[in-house]
C-alpha positions in Angstrom: -89.2 70.4 -5.7 -86.0 70.8 -7.6 -84.8 69.8 -11.1 -81.3 68.4 -11.6 -79.1 69.9 -14.2 -76.0 68.1 -13.0 -73.3 66.0 -14.7 -75.0 62.9 -13.4 -77.1 61.3 -12.0 -79.5 63.1 -14.3 -83.2 64.1 -14.1 -85.1 61.0 -15.1 -88.4 61.0 -17.1 -91.3 59.6 -15.1 -91.7 56.6 -17.4 -88.1 55.5 -16.5 -88.7 55.9 -12.8 -91.9 53.8 -13.1 -90.0 51.2 -15.1 -87.4 51.1 -12.3 -89.9 50.9 -9.4 -90.8 47.2 -9.8 -90.3 44.1 -7.8 -86.9 42.7 -8.8 -87.3 39.3 -10.5 -85.3 36.2 -9.8 -82.2 36.3 -12.0 -82.0 32.6 -12.9 -85.2 32.3 -14.8 -86.6 32.7 -18.3 -88.0 36.1 -17.6 -84.7 37.6 -16.6 -83.0 36.0 -19.7 -85.6 37.8 -21.9 -84.9 41.2 -20.1 -81.1 40.7 -20.3 -81.2 39.7 -24.0 -83.4 42.8 -24.8 -81.0 45.2 -23.1 -77.9 43.6 -24.5 -79.3 43.7 -28.0 -80.3 47.4 -27.7 -76.9 48.3 -26.4 -75.5 46.5 -29.4 -77.1 49.1 -31.6 -75.0 51.8 -29.8 -71.8 49.7 -29.4 -71.7 48.3 -32.9 -69.0 45.7 -33.3 -68.5 45.3 -29.6 -69.3 42.6 -27.0 -71.2 44.3 -24.1 -71.1 43.4 -20.5 -73.3 44.9 -17.7 -72.1 44.7 -14.1 -73.4 46.2 -10.9 -71.7 49.4 -10.2 -71.0 53.0 -11.2 -68.9 54.7 -13.9 -65.8 54.5 -11.7 -66.3 50.7 -11.4 -66.7 50.3 -15.1 -63.4 52.1 -15.7 -61.7 49.9 -13.0 -63.1 46.8 -14.7 -61.8 47.9 -18.1 -58.4 48.6 -16.6 -58.1 45.4 -14.6 -59.2 43.2 -17.5 -57.0 44.7 -20.3 -53.9 45.8 -18.4 -51.6 43.8 -16.2 -48.9 44.8 -13.7 -45.8 46.1 -15.3 -47.5 47.2 -18.5 -46.5 50.7 -19.8 -49.6 52.8 -20.2 -49.9 56.3 -21.6 -52.6 58.5 -20.1 -53.3 61.9 -21.6 -55.1 64.1 -18.9 -57.2 67.1 -19.5 -59.3 67.0 -16.3 -60.2 65.3 -13.1 -61.4 62.1 -14.7 -58.3 61.7 -16.7 -56.3 61.8 -13.4 -58.6 59.3 -11.9 -58.1 57.0 -14.9 -54.4 57.3 -14.4 -54.8 56.4 -10.7 -56.8 53.3 -11.6 -54.1 52.2 -14.0 -51.5 52.7 -11.3 -53.5 50.7 -8.8 -53.2 47.8 -11.3 -49.5 48.0 -11.0 -48.9 49.4 -14.4 -46.3 52.0 -15.2 -48.1 55.2 -16.1 -46.8 58.0 -18.3 -49.0 61.1 -17.9 -49.4 63.9 -20.5 -51.2 67.0 -19.2 -53.1 69.7 -21.0 -54.2 73.1 -19.7 -57.7 73.4 -18.3 -60.2 73.7 -21.2 -57.9 72.2 -23.7 -58.6 69.1 -25.7 -56.3 66.0 -25.8 -56.8 66.3 -29.6 -54.3 69.3 -29.6 -51.6 66.9 -28.4 -51.8 64.0 -30.9 -48.1 64.2 -31.7 -47.2 63.6 -28.1 -49.1 60.4 -28.1 -46.9 58.7 -30.6 -45.2 56.5 -28.0 -44.7 52.8 -28.0 -46.6 51.4 -25.0 -48.9 48.5 -24.2 -52.0 50.7 -24.0 -53.2 54.3 -24.1 -56.1 55.1 -21.7 -58.0 58.3 -22.2 -61.3 60.0 -21.3 -63.7 60.6 -24.2 -65.8 63.3 -22.5 -64.0 65.1 -19.7 -66.9 65.9 -17.4 -64.8 68.2 -15.1 -64.0 70.6 -18.0 -67.0 70.3 -20.3 -64.6 69.2 -23.0 -65.1 66.4 -25.5 -62.0 64.7 -26.9 -63.5 63.8 -30.3 -60.3 62.5 -31.9 -60.7 58.9 -30.8 -60.1 57.7 -34.4 -56.8 59.6 -34.7 -55.6 58.4 -31.3 -56.6 54.8 -32.2 -54.5 55.0 -35.3 -51.4 56.3 -33.4 -51.6 53.7 -30.7 -52.5 50.8 -33.0 -49.6 51.7 -35.3 -47.3 51.4 -32.2 -48.7 48.0 -31.4 -50.8 49.0 -28.4 -54.5 49.1 -27.5 -56.9 52.0 -26.8 -59.0 52.1 -23.6 -61.7 54.8 -23.4 -63.7 56.2 -20.5 -66.9 57.5 -22.0 -68.9 57.5 -18.8 -70.5 60.9 -19.5 -70.4 60.7 -23.2 -72.0 57.9 -25.2 -74.6 58.0 -26.7 -75.2 61.8 -26.7 -71.5 62.2 -27.5 -71.1 59.5 -30.2 -68.2 57.1 -30.6 -67.3 55.0 -33.6 -65.7 51.6 -33.0 -62.1 52.8 -33.1 -61.4 52.1 -29.4 -60.6 48.6 -28.3 -62.5 48.9 -25.0 -65.1 51.5 -23.8 -66.3 52.0 -20.3 -69.6 53.8 -19.4 -72.5 53.7 -17.0 -76.2 53.9 -16.9 -76.8 57.2 -15.0 -75.7 59.8 -17.5 -76.5 60.0 -21.2 -78.0 56.6 -21.1 -80.8 58.2 -19.1 -81.2 55.6 -16.4 -80.6 55.5 -12.6 -77.1 54.9 -11.2 -76.1 51.3 -10.5 -75.1 49.8 -13.9 -71.5 49.6 -15.1 -71.1 48.9 -18.8 -67.9 47.7 -20.5 -67.8 47.1 -24.3 -64.9 45.4 -26.0 -64.0 44.3 -29.5 -61.7 41.3 -28.8 -62.1 39.0 -25.8 -58.7 37.7 -26.7 -57.2 40.9 -25.3 -58.5 40.1 -21.8 -55.4 39.4 -19.7 -55.1 36.1 -17.8 -53.5 38.0 -14.9 -55.6 37.5 -11.7 -58.4 39.9 -10.9 -61.3 40.0 -8.4 -64.0 37.5 -9.6 -66.7 40.2 -9.6 -64.5 42.2 -12.1 -63.6 39.3 -14.4 -65.1 39.8 -17.8 -64.3 36.2 -18.6 -66.9 35.2 -16.1 -69.5 37.5 -17.6 -68.8 36.1 -21.1 -69.4 32.5 -20.0 -72.7 33.3 -18.4 -73.8 35.8 -21.1 -73.7 33.0 -23.6 -76.8 31.5 -21.8 -78.3 35.0 -21.2 -77.4 35.1 -17.5 -74.9 36.9 -15.3 -72.4 35.2 -12.9 -73.6 37.2 -9.9 -76.8 39.1 -8.9 -77.2 41.8 -11.6 -78.7 45.3 -11.0 -82.2 44.0 -12.0 -84.1 47.2 -11.5 -81.5 49.2 -13.4 -82.0 46.8 -16.3 -85.8 47.5 -16.2 -85.1 51.2 -16.4 -82.3 50.9 -19.0 -84.6 48.9 -21.3 -87.1 51.7 -21.1 -84.5 54.4 -21.7 -83.0 52.6 -24.6 -86.4 52.2 -26.2 -86.9 56.0 -25.9 -83.4 56.9 -27.2 -83.2 54.4 -30.0 -86.7 53.9 -31.2 -88.7 57.0 -30.3 -86.1 59.7 -30.7 -83.3 58.1 -32.7 -79.6 58.4 -32.1 -79.0 61.2 -34.6 -81.8 63.4 -33.2 -80.8 62.5 -29.6 -77.3 64.0 -30.3 -78.9 67.0 -32.0 -81.2 67.7 -28.9 -78.1 67.9 -26.7 -76.4 70.2 -29.2 -79.3 72.6 -29.1 -79.2 72.6 -25.3 -75.5 73.5 -25.0 -75.7 76.1 -27.7 -78.4 77.9 -25.8 -76.4 78.0 -22.6 -73.1 79.0 -24.1 -74.7 81.7 -26.3 -76.8 83.2 -23.5 -74.4 82.9 -20.5 -71.4 84.1 -22.4 -73.2 87.4 -22.8 -73.4 88.0 -19.0 -69.9 87.3 -18.1 -69.8 83.5 -17.8 -66.8 82.5 -19.8 -66.7 79.0 -21.4 -64.1 76.7 -20.0 -63.5 74.9 -23.3 -61.0 76.9 -25.2 -62.1 75.8 -28.6 -65.9 76.0 -29.2 -65.6 72.8 -31.3 -64.5 70.9 -28.2 -67.5 71.7 -26.1 -69.1 68.6 -24.7 -72.7 67.9 -25.7 -73.6 66.7 -22.2 -72.0 69.0 -19.7 -71.3 72.8 -20.0 -68.6 74.5 -18.0 -68.1 78.2 -17.3 -65.7 80.4 -15.3 -68.1 82.2 -13.0 -67.9 86.0 -12.5 -69.8 85.3 -9.2 -68.7 83.0 -6.4 -69.6 79.5 -7.6 -71.1 78.5 -4.2 -73.4 81.6 -4.4 -74.5 80.6 -7.9 -75.3 77.0 -7.0 -77.1 78.0 -3.8 -79.2 80.6 -5.6 -80.2 78.3 -8.3 -81.1 75.6 -5.8 -83.3 78.0 -3.9 -85.1 78.6 -7.2 -85.6 75.0 -8.2 -82.5 74.0 -10.1 -79.5 72.0 -9.0 -76.2 72.5 -10.9 -72.7 71.5 -10.0 -69.6 73.4 -8.9 -66.2 73.1 -10.7 -63.5 70.4 -10.5 -59.8 69.9 -11.1 -57.5 72.9 -11.3 -60.4 75.4 -11.6 -62.6 74.0 -8.9 -62.9 77.3 -7.0 -63.6 79.4 -10.1 -66.1 77.5 -12.2 -69.6 76.0 -12.5 -71.0 73.1 -14.6 -74.5 72.7 -15.9 -75.5 69.3 -17.2 -78.0 69.0 -20.1 -78.7 65.3 -20.0 -81.9 63.8 -18.9 -85.4 65.3 -18.7 -84.4 68.8 -19.4 -86.3 71.3 -21.6 -85.1 74.4 -23.4 -87.5 76.3 -21.1 -85.6 74.9 -18.1 -82.4 76.2 -19.5 -83.9 79.6 -20.4 -85.2 79.9 -16.8 -81.6 79.2 -15.5 -80.3 81.9 -17.8 -82.9 84.3 -16.4 -82.0 83.5 -12.9 -78.3 84.0 -13.5 -79.0 87.3 -15.2 -81.0 88.4 -12.1 -78.2 87.2 -9.8 -75.6 89.1 -11.9 -77.6 92.2 -11.6 -77.6 92.0 -7.8 -73.8 92.6 -7.7 
């Protein structure tokens, strides 16, 4: 039996697994409309001021849906990149036929250190809120929004591994996320939140990705195609836990406490934090340069009951990542620290 301390999917509480493990209902009846309405209303407490659509899919699909609905071929789009998922976002925009201008940072650096470079007149700026590959949170969304809005463009944000543990205000025009990370549910639900449906382009897109279709059906509490019904069961339960039992502010604080423990303890035994500025450390995923071969670290921890992740992007071969989302306790994290101390002492 192992416990997952990964960047996602996350370790799920038993109550959410039990909520998920039900017979899927028919999606054209009153019971489904009640479920759908409940989930949409709860998500509205997180995405204040946004219209929320739920589609079958992953975080990658949510990002693609965001791109294909709000960007059209030929648009000029600025994409600041500080990790693997920023690069993937740029590739999604290019697949739409847009003209992409990339701005790169160094590994561990925040996009927020490059605000002046974003002062460009383009149709859109697309960026990652929480760069999972580096354990870096780009928390300057309000500053970026002001720059792009002043230049007449719109802001698209990938917050797949961020919200709600890594909070967002309503500065972005569109936000893409998914169910299987900080929303504490299984993989299978893509979520796209947007402030103005009038910004949805009329340029053709696959029907399954067309947010216009979802808006029409959502008005009568339905979806145009078969929804991820069991994901909605689980998401309803996880949102009740996050919003009503814990509360958003405390939920954020819980993740803060977890990352502080890991950074404080592991830094003392030679694991160097990837985020250059401590203020940029993601609340959901920690990242370290490992003094031990990363494959050896991940294997050793798995043998002792914990699954973590290797590195990504330009530091793939030199780093590890430990997620703190999901059913994770401080005792779990202390145990991981003890195991890594023991492994370090074997060298």
